[in-house]
C-alpha positions as CSV (number, residue, x, y, z in Angstrom):
1,M,-27.4,-76.9,-45.1
2,M,-25.6,-73.6,-45.5
3,E,-23.1,-72.9,-48.2
4,P,-19.5,-73.0,-47.0
5,I,-17.8,-69.9,-45.5
6,L,-16.4,-67.8,-48.4
7,T,-13.2,-66.4,-46.8
8,V,-11.4,-66.5,-43.5
9,K,-8.8,-63.8,-42.6
10,S,-6.7,-63.1,-39.5
11,L,-7.5,-59.6,-38.2
12,D,-4.9,-59.9,-35.5
13,S,-3.3,-62.6,-33.4
14,T,-6.5,-63.4,-31.5
15,T,-9.2,-62.5,-34.0
16,L,-10.5,-64.1,-37.3
17,T,-12.8,-62.4,-39.8
18,V,-15.2,-64.6,-41.8
19,E,-17.4,-63.7,-44.8
20,F,-20.4,-65.8,-45.9
21,N,-23.6,-65.6,-48.1
22,L,-26.7,-64.5,-46.4
23,R,-30.0,-66.4,-46.8
24,N,-33.7,-65.2,-46.7
25,G,-35.9,-66.2,-43.7
26,V,-32.9,-66.5,-41.4
27,S,-33.0,-64.7,-38.0
28,H,-29.2,-65.2,-37.3
29,Y,-26.3,-67.4,-37.9
30,I,-24.1,-69.6,-35.7
31,I,-20.4,-70.1,-36.5
32,R,-18.9,-73.3,-35.0
33,V,-15.2,-73.1,-34.2
34,E,-13.1,-76.2,-33.7
35,N,-9.4,-76.7,-33.1
36,S,-7.1,-79.7,-33.2
37,N,-8.7,-80.9,-30.0
38,G,-12.2,-80.8,-31.4
39,F,-15.1,-78.5,-30.5
40,F,-13.9,-75.1,-29.3
41,R,-17.0,-72.9,-29.2
42,E,-19.9,-71.5,-31.2
43,V,-20.3,-67.8,-32.0
44,A,-23.6,-66.1,-33.0
45,A,-23.6,-63.6,-35.9
46,S,-26.3,-61.4,-37.4
47,S,-24.6,-60.4,-40.6
48,S,-21.5,-60.8,-42.8
49,P,-18.6,-60.3,-42.2
50,A,-18.4,-61.4,-38.6
51,E,-15.5,-61.4,-36.1
52,I,-14.5,-64.3,-33.9
53,E,-12.4,-63.0,-31.0
54,S,-10.4,-64.4,-28.0
55,L,-8.6,-67.0,-30.1
56,V,-5.0,-68.3,-29.5
57,P,-2.2,-66.7,-31.6
58,Y,-0.7,-68.8,-34.5
59,T,-3.4,-71.5,-34.2
60,E,-5.4,-73.3,-37.0
61,Y,-9.2,-73.5,-36.6
62,S,-11.9,-75.4,-38.5
63,L,-15.0,-73.2,-39.2
64,S,-18.5,-74.1,-40.3
65,I,-21.7,-72.1,-40.3
66,M,-25.4,-72.8,-39.6
67,A,-28.5,-70.7,-40.3
68,V,-31.2,-70.3,-37.6
69,N,-34.9,-69.4,-37.8
70,T,-38.1,-70.2,-35.9
71,A,-38.0,-73.8,-37.1
72,G,-34.5,-74.4,-35.7
73,R,-30.9,-74.7,-37.0
74,S,-29.8,-75.9,-40.4
75,Q,-27.1,-78.5,-40.9
76,P,-23.5,-77.1,-40.6
77,S,-21.8,-76.2,-43.8
78,I,-18.7,-77.9,-45.1
79,P,-15.9,-76.7,-42.7
80,V,-13.1,-74.4,-43.9
81,T,-9.8,-73.7,-42.1
82,G,-8.3,-70.4,-40.9
83,K,-5.2,-69.6,-38.9
84,T,-4.4,-66.7,-36.6
85,V,-1.1,-64.7,-37.0
86,L,1.8,-64.5,-34.6
87,A,1.4,-62.7,-31.3
88,P,2.9,-59.1,-31.0
89,P,6.4,-58.9,-29.5
90,Q,6.6,-57.6,-25.8
91,L,8.9,-54.6,-26.1
92,A,11.3,-53.0,-23.6
93,S,13.4,-49.9,-24.3
94,S,16.0,-47.6,-22.7
95,S,18.2,-44.7,-23.7
96,T,21.9,-45.1,-23.0
97,S,22.9,-41.7,-24.3
98,N,21.4,-38.5,-25.6
99,S,21.6,-39.9,-29.2
100,S,20.7,-43.7,-28.9
101,I,17.9,-46.0,-27.8
102,V,18.2,-49.8,-27.1
103,L,15.2,-51.9,-27.9
104,S,14.7,-55.5,-26.7
105,W,11.9,-58.1,-26.7
106,D,11.1,-61.7,-25.7
107,P,11.2,-64.3,-28.6
108,V,7.9,-64.9,-30.2
109,A,7.0,-68.5,-30.7
110,H,7.3,-69.7,-34.4
111,A,8.8,-66.4,-35.5
112,V,11.6,-66.5,-38.1
113,Q,12.3,-62.8,-38.4
114,Y,11.3,-59.4,-36.9
115,T,10.7,-56.0,-38.5
116,V,11.4,-52.8,-36.5
117,S,10.6,-49.2,-37.5
118,I,11.3,-46.0,-35.6
119,C,9.6,-42.6,-36.0
120,K,10.0,-39.3,-34.1
121,L,6.8,-38.2,-32.3
122,D,4.6,-35.8,-34.2
123,S,6.5,-36.6,-37.4
124,N,5.2,-38.8,-40.2
125,I,8.7,-39.5,-41.5
126,S,10.2,-42.9,-40.6
127,M,13.8,-42.7,-39.5
128,G,14.5,-46.3,-40.5
129,V,13.1,-49.8,-41.0
130,Y,15.2,-52.8,-39.7
131,N,14.8,-56.5,-40.3
132,T,16.5,-58.8,-37.9
133,S,16.4,-62.3,-36.5
134,N,17.8,-61.1,-33.1
135,T,15.7,-60.0,-30.2
136,S,17.4,-56.6,-29.6
137,L,18.3,-53.6,-31.7
138,T,20.2,-50.3,-31.0
139,F,19.2,-47.0,-32.7
140,S,21.9,-44.4,-33.1
141,G,22.2,-40.8,-34.4
142,L,19.0,-39.7,-32.7
143,D,18.2,-36.2,-31.5
144,A,18.9,-35.5,-27.8
145,G,15.9,-35.1,-25.5
146,S,13.4,-36.2,-28.1
147,L,10.5,-38.7,-27.9
148,Y,10.4,-41.6,-30.4
149,V,7.7,-44.2,-31.3
150,I,9.1,-47.7,-32.1
151,T,6.9,-50.4,-33.9
152,C,7.8,-54.1,-34.1
153,F,6.2,-57.3,-35.5
154,A,7.3,-60.9,-36.3
155,W,7.1,-63.0,-39.5
156,D,6.1,-66.7,-39.5
157,L,7.3,-69.6,-41.7
158,E,4.5,-69.0,-44.2
159,G,5.7,-65.4,-44.7
160,R,2.7,-63.9,-42.9
161,K,3.1,-60.7,-40.9
162,G,2.3,-61.1,-37.2
163,D,0.5,-58.8,-34.9
164,S,2.4,-55.5,-34.1
165,S,3.2,-53.6,-30.9
166,N,4.7,-50.2,-30.3
167,I,6.5,-48.4,-27.5
168,K,7.5,-44.8,-26.8
169,Q,11.0,-43.9,-25.6
170,A,12.7,-40.6,-25.1
171,T,16.4,-40.0,-25.5
172,R,18.4,-38.4,-22.7
173,P,18.8,-34.6,-22.8
174,R,21.9,-33.0,-24.2
175,T,24.7,-31.9,-22.1
176,P,24.1,-28.4,-20.6
177,A,26.1,-25.7,-22.5
178,S,27.4,-22.2,-21.8
179,V,27.8,-22.9,-18.1
180,N,28.7,-19.7,-16.2
181,V,29.6,-19.3,-12.5
182,S,29.5,-16.2,-10.4
183,V,29.8,-15.4,-6.7
184,V,26.7,-14.1,-4.9
185,M,26.4,-12.8,-1.4
186,N,23.5,-13.6,1.0
187,G,24.3,-11.2,3.8
188,S,27.8,-12.2,4.8
189,V,27.5,-15.7,3.3
190,A,29.0,-16.3,-0.1
191,G,27.6,-18.7,-2.7
192,L,28.2,-19.8,-6.3
193,L,25.5,-18.9,-8.8
194,V,25.7,-21.5,-11.6
195,S,23.8,-20.8,-14.8
196,W,23.6,-22.5,-18.3
197,E,21.7,-22.3,-21.6
198,P,18.4,-24.2,-21.3
199,D,17.5,-26.6,-24.1
200,Q,14.3,-25.2,-25.6
201,E,13.5,-28.2,-27.8
202,V,13.8,-30.9,-25.2
203,Y,10.8,-33.2,-24.6
204,G,9.2,-33.4,-21.2
205,P,10.3,-32.0,-17.8
206,I,14.0,-31.6,-17.2
207,E,15.8,-31.5,-13.9
208,Y,19.3,-30.2,-13.6
209,N,21.8,-31.4,-11.0
210,V,24.8,-29.1,-10.1
211,M,27.7,-30.7,-8.3
212,S,31.0,-29.3,-6.9
213,D,34.1,-31.4,-6.2
214,L,33.9,-30.0,-2.7
215,N,30.6,-31.9,-2.1
216,L,28.2,-29.0,-2.7
217,M,25.2,-29.7,-4.8
218,C,21.8,-28.2,-5.8
219,K,18.9,-29.3,-8.0
220,T,16.5,-27.2,-10.1
221,T,14.1,-27.2,-13.1
222,S,15.2,-23.7,-14.1
223,S,18.4,-22.5,-15.8
224,S,20.3,-21.5,-12.7
225,C,21.1,-22.8,-9.2
226,T,23.2,-21.6,-6.2
227,L,25.8,-23.6,-4.3
228,S,26.3,-22.5,-0.8
229,V,28.0,-22.0,1.6
230,V,31.3,-21.1,-0.1
231,G,34.5,-20.3,1.9
232,C,36.9,-17.6,1.0
233,G,39.7,-18.6,-1.4
234,E,38.1,-22.0,-2.3
235,V,38.5,-23.4,-5.8
236,H,35.5,-25.5,-7.1
237,T,35.2,-27.8,-10.0
238,I,31.6,-27.7,-11.1
239,Q,29.6,-30.0,-13.3
240,V,26.0,-29.7,-14.5
241,T,23.9,-32.7,-15.5
242,A,20.4,-32.7,-17.1
243,S,18.0,-35.5,-16.5
244,N,14.6,-36.5,-17.9
245,E,12.5,-39.7,-17.8
246,A,15.2,-41.5,-19.9
247,G,18.0,-40.7,-17.5
248,P,20.9,-38.2,-17.0
249,S,22.9,-36.5,-19.7
250,Y,26.6,-36.4,-19.8
251,P,28.0,-33.9,-17.3
252,S,29.1,-30.5,-18.5
253,S,32.8,-29.7,-18.9
254,P,34.4,-28.7,-15.5
255,A,34.4,-25.0,-14.7
256,S,36.8,-23.5,-12.1
257,L,36.3,-20.2,-10.3
258,A,37.7,-18.6,-7.2
259,L,36.5,-15.0,-6.9
260,V,35.1,-13.8,-3.6
261,E,34.3,-10.3,-2.4
262,S,36.7,-10.7,0.5
263,S,35.5,-7.6,2.3
264,E,33.3,-4.7,1.6
265,G,34.7,-2.9,-1.5
266,N,37.4,-5.5,-2.1
267,C,37.6,-8.6,-4.3
268,T,40.2,-11.4,-4.5
269,L,40.7,-13.2,-7.8
270,T,42.4,-16.6,-7.6
271,W,43.5,-19.1,-10.3
272,K,45.2,-22.4,-10.7
273,T,48.9,-22.1,-11.3
274,V,50.3,-23.4,-14.6
275,A,53.6,-25.2,-15.2
276,H,56.6,-23.2,-16.2
277,A,55.0,-19.8,-15.3
278,D,57.2,-17.3,-13.5
279,S,54.6,-14.6,-13.0
280,Y,51.0,-13.7,-13.7
281,M,49.1,-10.5,-14.7
282,A,45.4,-10.1,-14.0
283,L,43.4,-7.9,-16.4
284,I,40.5,-6.2,-14.6
285,E,38.2,-4.4,-17.1
286,T,35.2,-2.4,-15.9
287,A,32.0,-1.6,-17.8
288,G,33.5,1.8,-18.6
289,S,36.3,0.1,-20.6
290,S,39.0,1.2,-18.2
291,V,41.5,-1.6,-17.6
292,E,43.4,-2.2,-14.4
293,T,46.3,-4.7,-14.1
294,C,47.6,-6.6,-11.2
295,N,51.1,-8.3,-11.5
296,T,52.0,-11.1,-9.1
297,T,54.0,-14.3,-8.7
298,S,51.3,-15.9,-6.6
299,N,47.9,-17.3,-7.7
300,N,45.7,-14.5,-6.4
301,C,45.2,-10.8,-6.8
302,T,43.1,-8.4,-4.6
303,F,41.6,-5.3,-6.2
304,H,39.1,-2.6,-5.2
305,C,35.6,-3.5,-6.5
306,P,32.8,-1.1,-5.5
307,C,29.3,-2.3,-5.2
308,G,27.1,-2.5,-8.3
309,Q,30.0,-2.8,-10.8
310,T,30.5,-5.3,-13.6
311,Y,34.0,-6.6,-14.4
312,L,35.6,-8.7,-17.1
313,L,38.5,-10.7,-15.5
314,S,41.2,-12.7,-17.2
315,V,44.8,-13.8,-16.3
316,L,47.9,-14.1,-18.4
317,A,50.9,-16.3,-17.4
318,F,54.5,-15.1,-18.1
319,N,57.9,-16.7,-18.3
320,H,61.2,-16.0,-20.2
321,A,59.5,-17.0,-23.5
322,G,56.7,-14.4,-23.2
323,S,53.0,-14.5,-22.2
324,S,50.5,-17.2,-22.5
325,P,47.3,-16.7,-24.6
326,Q,44.4,-15.0,-22.8
327,G,42.6,-17.6,-20.8
328,Q,38.9,-17.8,-19.7
329,V,37.2,-14.4,-19.4
330,L,35.2,-14.2,-16.2
331,N,32.2,-11.8,-16.2
332,Y,31.6,-10.8,-12.6
333,T,29.2,-8.3,-11.1
334,T,29.6,-7.2,-7.5
335,L,26.6,-7.0,-5.3
336,V,24.2,-4.1,-5.9
337,C,24.7,-1.1,-3.6
338,C,22.5,-0.6,-0.6
339,P,20.2,2.4,-0.8
340,E,21.2,5.6,0.8
341,D,19.1,8.3,2.5
342,V,16.4,5.8,3.5
343,S,13.5,7.6,5.2
344,V,10.6,5.8,6.9
345,S,7.5,7.8,7.9
346,A,4.0,7.0,9.1
347,V,1.3,8.3,6.8
348,S,-1.6,6.7,8.8
349,T,-2.0,4.5,11.7
350,D,-1.3,1.3,9.7
351,T,0.8,2.6,6.8
352,L,4.5,3.4,6.4
353,D,5.9,5.4,3.5
354,I,9.5,4.4,2.7
355,R,11.7,6.4,0.2
356,W,15.4,6.3,-0.7
357,M,17.9,7.3,-3.3
358,P,18.3,4.9,-6.3
359,S,21.0,2.3,-5.8
360,R,23.7,1.7,-8.5
361,G,23.0,-1.6,-10.3
362,A,19.6,-2.2,-8.8
363,V,16.7,-3.0,-11.1
364,L,14.2,-4.1,-8.4
365,Y,13.8,-3.3,-4.7
366,E,12.2,-5.6,-2.1
367,T,11.0,-3.6,0.9
368,R,10.4,-5.7,4.0
369,A,8.8,-4.7,7.3
370,A,9.2,-7.5,9.9
371,H,8.0,-7.9,13.5
372,S,8.2,-11.3,15.2
373,S,6.6,-13.8,12.7
374,E,4.8,-11.0,10.7
375,V,6.5,-10.0,7.5
376,I,5.0,-7.4,5.0
377,L,6.6,-7.3,1.6
378,C,6.6,-4.8,-1.3
379,N,8.4,-5.3,-4.6
380,D,8.8,-2.3,-7.0
381,T,11.2,-0.9,-9.5
382,A,10.7,2.7,-8.1
383,P,12.8,4.0,-5.2
384,M,9.7,4.2,-2.9
385,C,7.2,1.9,-1.3
386,V,4.1,2.1,0.8
387,L,3.5,-0.7,3.3
388,S,-0.1,-0.9,4.6
389,G,-2.1,-3.2,6.7
390,L,0.5,-3.0,9.5
391,S,-0.3,-3.7,13.2
392,C,-0.7,-0.7,15.4
393,D,1.7,0.1,18.2
394,T,4.4,-2.2,16.8
395,A,8.1,-1.7,16.2
396,Y,8.9,-2.8,12.7
397,S,12.3,-3.6,11.3
398,V,12.3,-2.0,7.8
399,V,14.9,-2.9,5.3
400,V,15.2,-2.1,1.6
401,I,16.9,-4.9,-0.4
402,P,18.2,-4.0,-3.9
403,C,18.3,-6.7,-6.5
404,N,19.4,-7.3,-10.1
405,D,19.3,-10.3,-12.5
406,V,23.1,-10.8,-12.4
407,S,24.3,-10.7,-8.8
408,G,21.0,-11.3,-7.1
409,C,20.0,-9.4,-4.0
410,N,22.1,-7.6,-1.4
411,L,20.9,-9.0,1.9
412,A,23.4,-7.1,4.0
413,C,21.7,-3.7,3.9
414,K,21.0,-1.8,7.1
415,A,17.6,-2.2,8.7
416,H,15.7,0.8,10.1
417,T,13.3,0.5,13.1
418,K,10.0,2.4,12.9
419,D,7.1,2.4,15.3
420,T,3.5,2.4,14.0
421,A,1.0,4.7,15.6
422,P,-0.7,3.6,18.9
423,C,-3.8,1.4,18.8
424,M,-7.2,2.9,19.1
425,P,-8.5,3.0,22.7
426,N,-11.6,0.8,23.1
427,N,-14.2,0.0,25.7
428,V,-14.7,3.6,26.6
429,M,-17.0,4.1,29.6
430,L,-18.5,7.2,31.2
431,N,-19.1,7.5,35.0
432,P,-20.7,10.8,36.0
433,K,-19.3,12.1,39.3
434,N,-21.6,15.1,39.7
435,S,-23.6,17.5,37.4
436,S,-20.4,19.0,35.9
437,C,-17.8,16.2,36.1
438,V,-17.5,12.8,34.5
439,T,-14.8,10.1,34.8
440,V,-13.9,8.7,31.4
441,S,-12.1,5.2,31.4
442,W,-10.9,3.0,28.6
443,T,-8.8,-0.1,27.8
444,A,-5.2,1.0,27.4
445,N,-3.5,-1.6,25.1
446,N,-0.4,0.3,24.0
447,R,3.2,0.0,25.2
448,A,3.7,3.7,26.0
449,A,1.2,6.4,25.1
450,N,-0.4,9.5,26.3
451,Y,-4.2,9.8,26.0
452,T,-6.3,12.8,25.3
453,V,-10.1,12.7,26.1
454,S,-12.2,15.2,24.2
455,A,-15.8,16.1,25.1
456,N,-17.4,18.2,22.3
457,G,-20.6,19.9,23.3
458,D,-23.1,22.2,21.7
459,D,-21.3,25.4,22.7
460,D,-18.1,24.3,24.3
461,K,-15.3,21.7,24.3
462,H,-13.4,20.2,27.3
463,T,-10.3,18.0,27.3
464,C,-8.2,16.1,29.8
465,S,-4.8,14.3,29.3
466,T,-3.1,11.4,31.0
467,N,-0.8,8.4,30.6
468,K,-3.1,6.2,32.5
469,S,-6.4,4.6,31.6
470,S,-8.9,7.2,33.0
471,C,-9.2,10.9,33.6
472,D,-11.9,13.4,34.7
473,I,-13.6,15.9,32.5
474,T,-14.7,18.9,34.6
475,D,-16.7,22.2,34.3
476,L,-19.2,20.6,32.0
477,S,-22.1,22.9,31.1
478,C,-25.6,22.0,32.3
479,G,-28.2,21.1,29.7
480,S,-25.7,20.0,27.1
481,T,-24.9,16.8,25.1
482,Y,-21.3,15.9,24.7
483,E,-19.6,13.6,22.3
484,V,-16.8,11.9,24.2
485,S,-13.8,10.1,22.5
486,V,-10.3,9.1,23.4
487,E,-7.2,9.4,21.3
488,A,-3.7,7.9,22.0
489,T,-0.5,9.6,21.0
490,S,3.1,8.5,21.0
491,T,6.3,9.5,19.3
492,A,5.0,7.6,16.2
493,G,1.9,9.9,16.0
494,P,-1.7,9.8,16.9
495,S,-4.0,6.8,16.9
496,L,-7.5,6.7,15.4
497,P,-10.0,8.2,17.8
498,S,-12.0,5.7,19.8
499,Y,-15.7,5.1,19.1
500,S,-17.7,7.9,20.6
501,E,-19.8,7.8,23.7
502,F,-22.5,10.4,24.3
503,L,-23.0,12.2,27.7
504,E,-26.1,14.3,28.5
505,T,-25.5,16.6,31.5
506,E,-28.3,17.5,34.0
507,P,-30.6,20.2,32.6
508,C,-30.0,23.8,33.7
509,C,-32.2,25.4,36.5
510,P,-34.2,28.4,35.4
511,V,-32.4,31.5,36.4
512,N,-35.5,33.5,37.3
513,L,-38.6,32.2,39.0
514,T,-41.6,34.4,40.1
515,V,-44.5,33.5,42.3
516,D,-47.6,35.8,41.9
517,Q,-50.7,35.3,44.0
518,V,-53.8,35.3,41.8
519,T,-56.4,34.8,44.5
520,Q,-56.2,34.1,48.2
521,A,-55.8,30.3,47.4
522,I,-54.3,30.4,43.9
523,T,-50.8,31.4,42.7
524,N,-49.2,31.7,39.3
525,V,-45.6,30.4,39.2
526,S,-43.5,31.4,36.1
527,W,-39.8,30.9,35.2
528,S,-37.3,31.8,32.6
529,H,-35.9,29.3,29.9
530,A,-33.8,26.4,31.2
531,K,-31.4,24.8,28.7
532,G,-31.8,21.1,28.3
533,A,-35.0,20.9,30.3
534,R,-38.1,19.5,28.8
535,L,-40.4,18.9,31.8
536,F,-40.7,20.9,35.1
537,I,-42.1,20.1,38.5
538,A,-42.6,23.2,40.6
539,T,-43.4,22.8,44.3
540,L,-44.5,25.1,47.1
541,T,-44.0,23.5,50.5
542,S,-45.0,24.7,54.0
543,S,-45.9,23.2,57.4
544,R,-49.6,23.6,56.5
545,G,-49.3,21.6,53.2
546,H,-47.8,21.9,49.8
547,A,-48.8,22.6,46.2
548,R,-47.2,21.1,43.0
549,C,-47.6,21.4,39.3
550,H,-46.0,19.3,36.5
551,T,-45.8,20.9,33.0
552,Q,-43.8,21.4,29.8
553,D,-44.6,25.1,29.8
554,S,-42.7,27.9,31.6
555,H,-45.5,28.7,34.0
556,C,-48.3,27.0,35.9
557,L,-51.2,27.8,38.4
558,M,-51.2,26.2,41.9
559,G,-54.3,26.0,44.1
560,C,-54.8,25.2,47.7
561,I,-52.6,28.0,48.9
562,T,-53.0,29.0,52.5
563,C,-53.0,32.6,53.3
564,S,-50.4,34.2,55.7
565,T,-48.1,31.2,55.2
566,N,-44.4,31.0,54.3
567,Y,-43.6,28.6,51.5
568,T,-40.3,27.0,50.3
569,V,-40.1,27.2,46.5
570,T,-38.3,24.3,44.7
571,M,-38.2,23.1,41.1
572,E,-37.2,19.8,39.4
573,A,-36.0,20.3,35.8
574,I,-36.1,17.1,33.7
575,S,-34.3,16.4,30.4
576,H,-35.4,14.4,27.4
577,N,-33.6,11.3,28.7
578,G,-34.9,11.7,32.3
579,R,-31.9,13.4,33.9
580,R,-33.0,15.7,36.7
581,S,-31.8,18.9,38.3
582,N,-33.1,20.1,41.7
583,C,-33.4,23.8,41.9
584,T,-34.1,25.9,45.0
585,Y,-35.4,29.5,45.0
586,Q,-36.1,32.3,47.5
587,G,-39.1,31.5,49.7
588,F,-42.6,32.8,49.0
589,S,-45.0,34.2,51.6
590,S,-48.7,34.1,50.8
591,S,-50.8,37.3,51.4
592,P,-52.4,38.0,54.7
593,C,-55.8,36.4,55.1
594,C,-58.9,38.5,54.1
595,Q,-61.2,39.5,56.9
596,S,-64.4,37.5,57.3
597,G,-67.7,38.3,59.0
598,V,-67.7,41.8,57.6
599,K,-70.8,43.8,58.8
600,L,-71.8,47.5,58.5
601,Y,-73.6,49.3,61.4
602,S,-75.0,52.8,61.6
603,T,-73.9,55.0,64.5
604,S,-74.8,58.5,65.5
605,S,-73.6,61.7,63.9
606,N,-74.0,60.4,60.4
607,S,-71.4,57.7,60.9
608,L,-71.2,54.0,59.9
609,R,-69.0,51.3,61.6
610,V,-67.7,48.4,59.6
611,Y,-66.9,45.3,61.7
612,W,-65.2,42.0,61.1
613,R,-64.0,39.0,63.0
614,S,-60.7,39.3,64.7
615,T,-57.9,37.3,63.0
616,G,-55.1,37.9,65.4
617,S,-53.0,39.1,62.5
618,N,-50.2,41.6,63.0
619,H,-51.2,43.3,59.8
620,S,-53.2,46.6,59.7
621,S,-56.5,46.5,57.9
622,I,-58.2,49.0,55.5
623,A,-61.9,49.4,54.9
624,E,-63.2,51.1,51.8
625,M,-66.7,52.2,51.0
626,V,-67.3,53.4,47.5
627,G,-70.6,54.9,46.4
628,S,-71.8,56.6,43.3
629,N,-71.3,60.1,44.7
630,S,-68.7,59.7,47.4
631,N,-66.0,57.4,48.7
632,Y,-64.9,56.7,52.3
633,N,-62.1,54.7,53.9
634,C,-60.7,54.0,57.3
635,T,-57.7,52.1,58.6
636,A,-57.6,49.8,61.6
637,A,-54.4,49.0,63.6
638,P,-53.2,45.5,64.0
639,G,-55.5,43.6,66.3
640,D,-58.5,45.9,65.8
641,N,-61.6,44.5,64.2
642,S,-63.6,47.7,63.3
643,C,-63.3,51.2,62.0
644,D,-65.7,54.1,61.4
645,F,-66.8,56.1,58.4
646,G,-68.0,59.6,59.3
647,S,-70.5,62.0,57.5
648,V,-71.8,59.3,55.3
649,Q,-74.3,60.5,52.7
650,C,-77.5,58.6,52.8
651,G,-79.6,57.4,50.0
652,D,-76.8,55.8,48.1
653,V,-75.5,52.2,47.4
654,Y,-72.0,51.5,48.6
655,H,-69.4,48.8,47.7
656,V,-67.6,47.8,50.9
657,V,-64.2,46.0,51.0
658,V,-62.2,45.1,54.1
659,A,-58.7,43.9,53.3
660,P,-55.4,43.5,55.2
661,L,-52.4,45.6,54.4
662,T,-49.1,44.0,53.5
663,Q,-45.8,44.8,55.2
664,E,-45.1,47.2,52.4
665,G,-48.5,49.0,53.1
666,S,-50.3,47.9,50.0
667,K,-53.8,46.5,50.1
668,V,-54.5,42.9,49.3
669,Q,-56.4,43.1,46.1
670,F,-58.4,40.0,46.0
671,C,-60.6,40.3,49.1
672,P,-64.3,40.1,48.4
673,E,-66.5,43.2,48.4
674,R,-70.0,43.6,49.8
675,L,-72.9,45.8,48.6
676,Y,-74.8,48.0,51.1
677,S,-77.5,50.8,50.7
678,V,-77.8,53.6,53.2
679,I,-81.3,55.0,53.4
680,Y,-83.1,57.6,55.6
681,R,-86.1,56.5,57.7
682,G,-86.3,59.2,60.2
683,K,-82.8,58.0,61.1
684,R,-80.0,56.4,59.1
685,S,-80.3,52.8,58.5
686,V,-78.2,50.2,56.5
687,D,-79.6,47.5,54.4
C-alpha cells in the first residue's frame, strides 16, 4: 500500500495538483479520483507533483494513489480530499463615453464577492482595485481613445480566490478639436473643406464622420474631408464625430460658415444676424496686413478677392450702444491662380514639353494630358513638365492644374489641345515597274498626313511625296542598291521613319563592247566595266548559228565563228542577287572566208600562177609570195580564182599566202600560208 497523498491544491477551477512520495521499483503511479457519486476516473502519473485536469469547478474530490510495477498494482492509499475553486466570471464590457467603461458578468455559483482590477495596456500601474457583490461595475475618469485590460475573479464561502478572467476594452475617442471650415472649388462646383486636429495618442484606427444640418456628409480616416455640392449663400452647421471600435465620440461644437467665391475674382461673406444689431462691419485683412472694411445693414458683404490670396475675415455688429466684441476669425484662401503663358510643344514623336509661368499660391502642379480614356499625369513643383509615352497621331487635351495645401486644386483652368506627331508608316512594300522606277506602298494609319519616300543609293538620292499610301520613285540609277524608307509629316511634326526596305536595281550594261577576230573561227569579245554586274553572258547570233560565253571577267573567247557572216551582238549583265539587264550592241561581221585549194603552177616567161577554188565572194583577193631574196604579190578581182607572179627568181623557197581583202582593202591576217620551192631543171618547175 502507498503512503497517502501529501498535499492537494487547486491550480484553477478545473485542475488539482497533487504531491506524493516516490517509491523505488515503481514504473508509474495511478491516482484514483472519486466525487460524491463514487468513482470518477483514474489518472496515470510518472512523477510528483502531478496535475489532474478536466474537473468540475467548486467540487470536492476524494483522491488515493497506487504504485504500479511489473508485478501489478499496489493497494490504494488512504484517500484524502481536495476541492476545485470557483469558475472565472464571464465578462462583457462597453464604453459609454470617452472617459468611462461599463463591465458586467453573469453570477458565479457559490460566489459571495468579486474583485475587479483595471490597468491601461502597456502599463504596469493599476488604476484601481474594486470589491463588490454586484455583477456590474462602471469605471470613470479614464483616458479617451485608450485600451484597458480588466481582470475579475470571485470569492467562495471558505474565503478562497476563484479562477480569474480578463477582457480588453477601449474607450471612445475624444471629441475632434480645432475644427476649421473653408470653401474649395472643383471647377465651377463649390464644396466645404472641413479639417480638425487629429488625436495622435488614440488607440487603434479612427474613422471621422462629418455631417451638415443640410444633409451633407462625408467619412474619412484622415484629418480632413470635403462636403459637396454647396450652393451659393448657404449656411451650414457642421459637426465632426470620431469613432473607434468602442463607438463614436461626442460631436464637435457646431461651426457656421457661408463664404463662397460667387464669381471669378469676387467673394461673398455671409453671417447670421444677431439680436438688437442695427448694422455690421466686415473686416477683410489680406496677408500683406492691409485691412478693407465693408459696412452693411444686411447679413452679407461682397468684396474683390483675386486668386491665390489668403484673407482673415471677421464681422462686428453695431447698435446705439456701440460695437460687439470681435467674433470668429475666418481664415480663407481663394483658389490658386491658373498658370499663364502655357506653351505645349512636341520634342519627339511621343513626348510633349509643357512650360508655364509660376502661379500665385501654387506649391504643386498637376499636368494632365487626356484623350478618350487615356490619361497621362505628371506632378511637379517646377513650372514645367515632360509627358512621354503618348500615343502617336493623337489630339491630347493638356491642362495644368495648380494646387496648394489650403485651398486645394483649381480645376477650372483652361485646357490646351496639342497633336502628337504622326504614327510611323509600316508594311512598306516595293514593286519595281521597270529598271529605273519602283512603286513604294505602305499602310497609312494617320488622320491627315503627307508622306515622303526617300531612296538613298550609293551615289544619289531620290524622293517622292504624296498624301496617299503609295508613290513612284523614278530615275533610279542602274547597278545601285537603295535604302527605301517612308516618313509621315503633319502640322505636329515628322514621324519616326519606317523600317527600311532595300532595292537593288538592274546592273548597268557595259558602255563599250569590242569584238576582235582572232582566227577565222575564233573571236575575242571584250567590254568596259559595268556597275552592279557580277556575271556576264555574251552572245553572237546569226542565221548560221550562234556563239556564247559566260564569265565573271570583262572579256571572253568564242569559237565556232562562221566566216563572212553577220552576227547580232547581245549581252546579259547579272547582279549579285540575280537581277539581269539585256544589252544590245552594234552587229559584228566575221571576216571573209580564206581561199582553199591553193596551188602554184609554172607558166612561160619566168612566171608562176597561183590558183584557188572559187568562193563566189564579192571580195578581192591578194596573193603574196615571199622568198629569201625577193617578194611578189598579185591581186585578183572579185570572182577571180587565180593571179600571176612574173619574173620569178628560181632556186629559192617561197611562202605563199592567198587571203581575201576586206571592204576597207586590208588583208585578212589569219589565212594559212604554204611553202613552195622554185628550181631550174632545164625549165622552171615548182615543188
